[in-house]
C-alpha positions in Angstrom: 0.0 0.0 0.0 2.9 2.4 0.6 3.6 2.4 -3.2 0.7 4.8 -3.7 1.9 7.1 -0.9 0.9 7.6 2.8 -2.7 8.6 2.1 -3.1 5.9 -0.5 -1.8 3.4 2.0 -4.6 4.4 4.4 -7.2 4.2 1.7 -6.1 0.7 0.6 -6.0 -0.3 4.3 -9.6 0.9 4.7 -10.7 -0.9 1.6 -9.1 -4.2 2.8 -10.7 -3.7 6.2 -14.1 -3.0 4.5 -13.9 -6.2 2.5 -12.7 -8.6 5.2 -14.0 -6.9 8.4 -16.5 -9.7 9.2 -14.2 -12.7 8.5 -13.2 -13.3 12.2 -16.7 -12.7 13.7 -18.2 -15.0 11.0 -15.9 -17.8 12.0 -16.0 -17.1 15.8 -19.6 -16.1 16.3 -21.4 -17.4 13.2 -19.8 -20.8 13.1 -18.7 -20.5 9.5 -15.8 -22.7 8.5 -12.5 -20.9 8.1 -12.5 -21.4 4.3 -15.8 -19.7 3.9 -15.2 -16.8 6.3 -13.8 -14.4 3.7 -16.7 -15.1 1.4 -19.3 -14.5 4.1 -17.4 -11.3 5.1 -17.4 -10.0 1.5 -21.1 -10.8 1.1 -22.0 -9.1 4.3 -20.0 -6.1 3.4 -21.7 -5.9 0.0 -25.2 -6.3 1.6 -24.6 -3.5 4.1 -22.0 -1.2 2.3 -22.6 2.0 4.2 -22.6 0.6 7.7 -19.5 -1.5 6.9 -17.8 1.5 5.4 -18.4 3.6 8.6 -17.2 0.7 10.8 -14.1 0.2 8.6 -13.2 3.9 8.7 -13.7 4.1 12.4 -11.6 0.9 12.9 -8.7 2.2 10.9 -8.9 5.6 12.6 -9.0 4.0 16.1 -6.2 1.6 15.4 -3.8 4.0 13.6 -4.7 6.8 16.0 -3.8 4.7 19.1 -0.9 2.7 17.7 0.9 5.4 15.7 -0.1 8.9 16.8 -0.7 8.3 20.5 2.4 6.3 20.7 4.5 9.0 19.0 3.1 11.5 21.5 4.4 9.6 24.5 7.5 8.0 23.0 9.8 10.7 24.3 8.9 9.9 27.9 9.5 6.1 27.7 12.4 3.8 27.8 12.8 1.2 25.1 11.1 -1.6 27.1 8.3 0.7 28.2 7.9 1.9 24.5 7.3 -1.7 23.4 5.0 -2.4 26.3 3.0 0.8 25.5 2.8 -0.3 21.8 1.3 -3.6 22.8 -1.1 -2.1 25.3 -2.4 0.5 22.9 -2.8 -2.1 20.1 -4.8 -4.3 22.6 -7.0 -1.4 23.6 -7.7 -0.5 20.0 -8.4 -4.1 18.9 -10.6 -4.7 22.0 -12.7 -1.7 21.2 -13.0 -2.6 17.5 -13.9 -6.2 18.5 -16.8 -5.1 20.8 -18.3 -2.9 18.2 -17.7 -5.4 15.4 -19.3 -8.3 17.3 -22.5 -6.3 17.9 -22.7 -5.2 14.3 -22.0 -8.7 12.9 -24.7 -10.2 15.2 -27.2 -7.7 13.8 -26.1 -8.3 10.1 -25.2 -12.0 10.1 -26.1 -13.9 7.0 -27.9 -17.0 8.1 -28.5 -20.2 6.3 -25.4 -20.6 4.2 -23.6 -23.1 6.4 
């Protein structure tokens, strides 16, 4: 994605997140086999494009905002081990928030009857 520049990288990231956002919840919550999770994710994203786009953009903003920009803001105050610990902690917080919102949305939008 960085071939197209920094903004293009974020756009391609958001597009990939939009297409495959529901793959993990479909396997974990929906009971879809791992081979069909990407297909179910893409079908769900196509069925609800606006809601999926909003969630994809929010997910990318939250993850990049916490793991890149918030970490850069506090990096000068941390030692090297504390920097890595903060990076892991901020990524866990971002992914936890995204997972909570995503699980609720997938439960509302789940495609039933394919498996």
